[in-house]
C-alpha positions as CSV (number, residue, x, y, z in Angstrom):
1,M,28.1,-8.7,2.1
2,A,27.4,-12.2,3.7
3,L,24.6,-12.8,7.0
4,K,25.8,-13.5,10.2
5,I,23.3,-15.5,11.5
6,S,23.3,-16.5,15.6
7,Q,20.5,-18.5,17.5
8,R,19.5,-16.9,21.3
9,K,17.0,-17.8,23.7
10,E,13.8,-16.2,23.1
11,D,13.7,-13.8,26.1
12,E,17.3,-12.4,25.4
13,V,15.7,-10.4,22.1
14,P,13.0,-7.5,21.6
15,L,9.4,-8.5,21.1
16,P,8.5,-8.4,17.0
17,S,6.0,-5.0,16.0
18,G,3.7,-6.3,13.7
19,S,1.1,-5.3,15.8
20,R,1.5,-1.9,14.5
21,V,1.6,-2.7,10.8
22,N,-2.0,-4.6,11.3
23,E,-3.0,-1.4,13.4
24,D,-2.0,0.4,9.8
25,L,-3.3,-1.6,7.2
26,V,-7.1,-2.0,9.8
27,S,-6.8,1.6,9.3
28,I,-5.7,2.0,5.3
29,K,-8.6,-0.7,4.8
30,A,-11.4,1.6,6.8
31,E,-10.3,5.0,5.2
32,M,-11.1,2.9,1.8
33,A,-14.1,1.1,2.1
34,K,-15.4,5.2,3.5
35,L,-14.3,6.8,0.7
36,G,-16.2,9.5,-1.2
37,P,-16.5,9.4,-5.2
38,G,-14.3,11.9,-6.4
39,M,-12.4,11.9,-3.4
40,V,-8.4,11.1,-2.8
41,I,-7.1,9.3,0.6
42,E,-3.9,11.3,1.3
43,I,-1.5,9.7,4.3
44,D,1.1,10.8,5.5
45,A,4.1,8.5,6.1
46,G,6.3,10.3,8.6
47,S,9.7,10.0,6.8
48,E,10.4,9.5,3.3
49,A,11.7,6.4,4.0
50,A,8.1,5.4,5.2
51,V,6.8,6.1,2.0
52,R,7.5,3.1,0.2
53,A,5.8,0.8,3.3
54,T,2.8,2.6,3.2
55,K,2.6,2.3,-0.3
56,M,2.8,-1.7,0.2
57,L,0.4,-1.1,2.6
58,V,-1.9,0.2,0.2
59,T,-1.8,-2.6,-2.1
60,R,-2.1,-4.9,0.2
61,A,-4.8,-3.4,1.4
62,A,-6.7,-3.1,-1.6
63,G,-6.0,-6.8,-1.9
64,Q,-8.3,-7.4,0.6
65,L,-10.8,-5.5,-0.3
66,G,-10.6,-7.1,-4.0
67,V,-10.2,-3.8,-5.6
68,K,-7.6,-2.4,-7.6
69,W,-6.1,1.4,-6.5
70,R,-3.8,3.5,-7.6
71,H,-0.7,5.3,-5.3
72,W,1.4,7.9,-6.1
73,S,3.6,10.3,-3.3
74,M,5.0,13.5,-3.2
75,G,7.9,13.9,-0.2
76,T,6.4,12.1,2.7
77,K,2.7,11.6,1.3
78,V,0.5,9.3,-0.4
79,F,-2.0,9.2,-2.1
80,A,-4.6,6.5,-3.4
81,K,-7.6,6.2,-5.2
82,P,-9.3,3.4,-6.8
83,A,-8.8,2.7,-10.2
84,G,-10.4,3.3,-13.0
85,P,-11.7,0.9,-15.1
86,T,-8.8,-0.8,-17.2
87,R,-8.9,0.2,-21.0
88,R,-7.9,-1.6,-23.4
89,R,-6.3,-1.1,-26.7
90,T,-7.9,-2.4,-29.5
91,R,-6.5,-3.1,-33.2
92,Q,-8.1,-1.8,-36.9
93,T,-8.0,-2.3,-39.3
94,H,-8.7,-0.9,-42.3
95,A,-10.7,-2.0,-45.2
96,E,-9.5,-0.8,-48.4
């Protein structure tokens, strides 16, 4: 499907709604910062269509905090917790 691109005057188009995303990002970061040990953040995205955007906000907030987080979803709810230390598999050789 080809994109239809046109130019409009600024006063003819709706205002951007980017402030909502920033508010959500700030509130997610605040919850991440005060999360207690052994706890998980639960976020109700409101609809299944908003789950992906919510997961992206969790990833972005974690990146800004400089910490890795795991997130998953069940229905319209997104869950997140700090990722544990990365485990590396080591190759063991057996001496004969």
